[in-house]
C-alpha positions in Angstrom: -98.3 106.6 -10.4 -96.7 104.1 -8.0 -93.3 105.3 -9.0 -94.3 108.8 -8.3 -95.7 108.0 -4.9 -92.6 106.0 -4.0 -90.4 109.0 -5.1 -92.5 111.3 -3.0 -92.2 109.0 0.1 -88.4 108.6 -0.4 -88.0 112.4 -0.8 -90.1 112.9 2.4 -87.9 110.6 4.5 -84.7 112.1 3.1 -85.9 115.6 4.0 -87.1 114.4 7.5 -83.7 112.8 8.1 -81.9 115.9 7.1 -84.1 118.0 9.3 -83.4 115.9 12.3 -79.6 116.0 12.0 -77.8 118.3 14.4 -75.2 120.9 13.4 -72.9 123.2 15.3 -73.7 126.8 14.3 -71.2 128.8 16.4 -68.1 127.5 18.3 -67.0 125.5 20.0 -64.8 127.9 21.9 -62.9 127.3 25.1 -62.0 130.1 27.5 -59.5 129.3 30.3 -60.7 130.4 33.8 -58.8 133.3 35.2 -59.1 132.2 38.9 -59.0 128.4 38.3 -56.1 127.8 35.9 -56.8 124.1 35.3 -60.4 124.8 34.2 -62.3 126.6 31.5 -65.6 127.3 29.9 -66.8 125.5 26.7 -69.4 127.3 24.7 -71.3 126.6 21.4 -74.7 126.8 19.7 -76.5 124.2 17.7 -79.5 124.3 15.3 -81.5 122.0 17.4 -81.5 121.1 21.1 -78.5 118.9 21.9 -76.1 117.7 24.5 -72.3 117.8 24.6 -69.6 115.1 24.8 -65.9 115.9 25.0 -62.8 113.7 24.6 -59.5 115.1 25.9 -56.0 113.9 25.0 -53.2 115.5 27.0 -50.2 113.6 25.4 -50.3 110.9 28.1 -53.9 110.1 28.9 -57.3 110.3 27.1 -60.5 110.9 29.0 -64.1 111.6 28.2 -66.9 113.7 29.8 -70.5 113.4 28.8 -73.0 116.2 29.7 -76.8 115.4 29.6 -78.5 118.8 29.5 -80.1 119.5 26.2 -80.2 123.1 24.8 -79.3 125.0 21.6 -76.9 127.3 23.6 -74.4 125.5 25.7 -72.0 126.9 28.3 -70.2 124.1 30.1 -67.3 124.3 32.6 -64.6 121.7 31.9 -62.5 120.5 34.8 -60.0 117.7 35.4 -57.0 119.0 33.4 -53.5 118.5 34.8 -50.8 121.2 35.1 -48.2 121.6 32.3 -50.0 119.7 29.6 -51.1 120.5 26.0 -54.7 119.3 25.8 -56.6 118.5 22.6 -60.4 118.8 23.2 -62.6 117.1 20.6 -66.3 118.2 20.9 -69.3 116.1 19.7 -72.9 117.1 20.0 -75.9 114.7 20.1 -79.6 115.6 19.5 -82.4 113.8 21.2 -82.5 111.2 18.4 -78.8 110.4 19.0 -77.8 112.1 15.7 -74.2 113.2 16.2 -72.0 116.0 14.8 -68.3 116.4 15.7 -66.5 119.7 15.4 -64.1 119.7 12.5 -61.1 120.8 14.6 -60.1 120.0 18.2 -59.6 122.9 20.7 -56.2 123.3 22.3 -55.8 124.2 26.0 -52.2 124.5 27.4 -52.4 124.4 31.1 -49.7 126.3 33.2 -47.5 124.7 35.8 -48.6 125.0 39.4 -47.7 128.3 41.0 -44.2 128.5 42.6 -45.8 128.9 46.1 -48.1 125.9 45.7 -47.2 123.4 48.4 -45.2 120.4 47.2 -46.7 117.0 47.6 -45.3 113.5 47.4 -47.4 110.4 46.7 -46.4 107.7 49.3 -48.9 105.0 48.3 -52.3 104.6 46.6 -54.6 101.7 45.9 -57.2 103.0 43.4 -59.3 99.8 43.6 -60.0 100.5 47.2 -60.8 104.2 46.8 -64.2 105.8 46.4 -64.7 107.3 42.8 -64.1 111.0 42.3 -61.6 113.6 43.5 -60.3 114.5 47.0 -61.3 118.1 47.9 -59.4 120.1 50.6 -57.6 123.4 51.4 -53.9 123.3 51.4 -51.7 126.0 53.0 -48.1 126.9 52.4 -46.7 128.6 55.5 -43.7 130.2 53.9 -44.4 131.9 51.7 -47.9 132.1 52.9 -50.5 130.9 50.4 -53.8 129.1 50.6 -55.3 127.0 47.8 -58.6 125.1 47.4 -57.5 122.0 45.7 -58.7 118.8 44.1 -56.5 115.8 43.5 -57.2 112.5 41.6 -56.5 109.1 43.0 -52.9 109.3 41.9 -52.3 112.4 44.0 -52.2 114.7 40.9 -53.7 118.2 41.2 -56.5 118.5 38.7 -58.2 121.7 39.9 -57.3 124.6 42.2 -58.1 128.2 43.0 -56.7 130.6 45.6 -58.8 130.5 48.8 -60.6 133.8 49.5 -58.3 134.8 52.4 -55.4 133.3 54.3 -56.2 130.8 57.1 -59.4 129.4 55.5 -59.7 125.8 56.6 -62.9 124.2 55.5 -64.5 123.6 52.1 -67.5 121.4 51.1 -69.1 120.7 47.7 -72.8 121.7 47.3 -75.4 119.7 45.4 -75.0 122.0 42.4 -71.3 121.3 42.2 -70.2 124.7 43.6 -67.9 125.0 46.7 -68.9 126.4 50.1 -66.2 128.1 52.2 -66.4 129.7 55.7 -64.0 132.6 55.3 -61.7 134.2 57.7 -63.1 137.6 56.8 -66.5 136.7 58.3 -68.1 135.8 55.0 -69.4 132.6 53.5 -68.6 132.2 49.9 -70.1 130.0 47.2 -67.4 129.4 44.5 -68.1 127.8 41.2 -65.8 125.5 39.1 -64.4 128.5 37.3 -63.1 129.9 40.6 -65.7 132.7 40.5 -67.7 133.8 43.6 -71.3 132.9 42.8 -72.7 134.1 46.1 -71.6 135.5 49.4 -73.1 136.1 52.8 -72.1 138.4 55.7 -72.6 137.1 59.3 -73.9 139.2 62.2 -71.1 141.3 63.8 -71.8 139.8 67.2 -71.1 136.3 66.0 -68.0 136.1 63.9 -67.2 132.9 62.1 -65.1 130.2 63.7 -63.7 128.9 60.4 -63.7 125.2 61.3 -67.2 124.5 60.0 -70.3 125.9 58.2 -73.2 124.2 56.6 -75.6 125.5 53.9 -78.8 123.6 54.9 -81.5 122.3 52.6 -84.1 124.6 54.1 -82.6 127.9 53.2 -80.3 128.7 56.2 -76.7 128.6 57.1 -75.5 126.9 60.3 -72.0 127.7 61.6 -69.8 127.8 64.6 -69.3 131.3 66.0 -66.9 133.0 68.4 -67.9 135.1 71.4 -66.2 136.0 74.7 -68.0 135.7 78.0 -67.0 137.1 81.4 -67.1 134.2 84.0 -66.9 134.8 87.7 -65.6 132.3 90.4 -63.2 130.7 88.0 -60.3 128.7 89.5 -57.0 130.7 89.1 -55.0 127.4 89.0 -55.5 124.1 87.1 -53.3 122.2 89.7 -54.1 123.9 93.0 -57.6 123.2 94.2 -57.2 125.8 97.0 -56.2 128.6 94.7 -58.4 131.7 94.8 -61.2 132.2 92.4 -61.2 135.0 89.8 -63.1 136.6 87.0 -61.9 135.6 83.6 -62.8 135.8 79.9 -63.9 132.4 78.4 -64.3 131.8 74.7 -67.8 130.4 73.7 -68.4 128.7 70.4 -72.2 129.2 69.8 -73.9 127.4 67.0 -75.5 130.2 64.9 -78.2 130.0 62.3 -78.7 132.8 59.7 -81.0 133.1 56.7 -79.4 132.2 53.4 -81.6 134.8 51.8 -80.7 137.9 53.6 -78.2 136.8 56.4 -80.7 137.7 59.1 -80.0 136.1 62.5 -82.4 133.2 63.2 -81.0 131.2 66.1 -78.1 130.9 68.6 -77.3 127.9 70.8 -74.6 128.5 73.3 -72.7 125.4 74.7 -71.3 127.6 77.5 -74.9 128.1 78.6 -75.5 124.4 78.9 -72.2 123.4 80.6 -70.6 124.6 83.8 -68.6 127.6 82.7 -66.2 127.3 85.6 -65.1 123.7 84.9 -61.5 122.9 84.3 -60.6 120.9 81.2 -57.3 119.9 79.4 -57.9 123.0 77.2 -58.1 125.5 80.0 -54.6 126.7 79.6 -54.8 126.7 75.8 -55.0 130.2 74.3 -56.3 133.5 75.5 -59.1 134.0 76.3 -59.6 130.6 78.0 -60.5 128.1 75.4 -62.5 125.4 77.3 -64.8 124.5 74.5 -62.7 124.7 71.3 -65.4 123.4 69.0 -64.3 122.1 65.6 -67.5 120.8 63.9 -71.3 120.7 64.0 -73.6 118.1 62.7 
């Protein structure tokens, strides 16, 4: 009887152990991103809720990324690849009991070289020990031929992610809490772009307040703050910046109002005009810069 009970207990624990083990059912597969050539989407399914860990070897370096969301169906963007490399991606899944299962074969991802119109860069110096962790995010523009790229570089000055900016002359990009990118666009739109280079969301701005593309903020209370452009007719403006006795005239002055719209439906919520708070006839070092008169020339809002 004791032997029978022991046999039953052993069989129970063996069966329980097998039941807890995780297995990849479909995949993994890796699909390169069409609009972000150094990124792609990793997908797979497992028989029990699990998380993913990947190890990448590109012939020169090996790096690892761990993801901590548990699910039976996983769809994970992978970023950080360098141009012109053959990448071997080994995928391992872990269940909540830390049981692991590794895919039998690595995935291969051959990254293309940077586009021929991508601006060339030269690393002058870098001290990684003094740098903040992570990547540097910016927009880089090639003047001739004209091209604009949202770019991420590592601390060695190597491009590890890029996608074309929505339109030419886009200047500003910030990263949101969800990892997506927020871009004030030269076509009077705001765009949220994910790590696959896809437009996740877009907003139109009121026609009366076109975007000044230097700055825009998606707030934590469901609105967008941005700098606008509007022209104001100003009377009694000095006709000379050097002759105090010059006659006064009526001119067009550029205003840069701070505009707030709803992030839900783009409805206009608030407008704050610097020109309404300052003397619109004052002379500044910017008075002769541009047409209309550009006395404010706002670049940022906080």
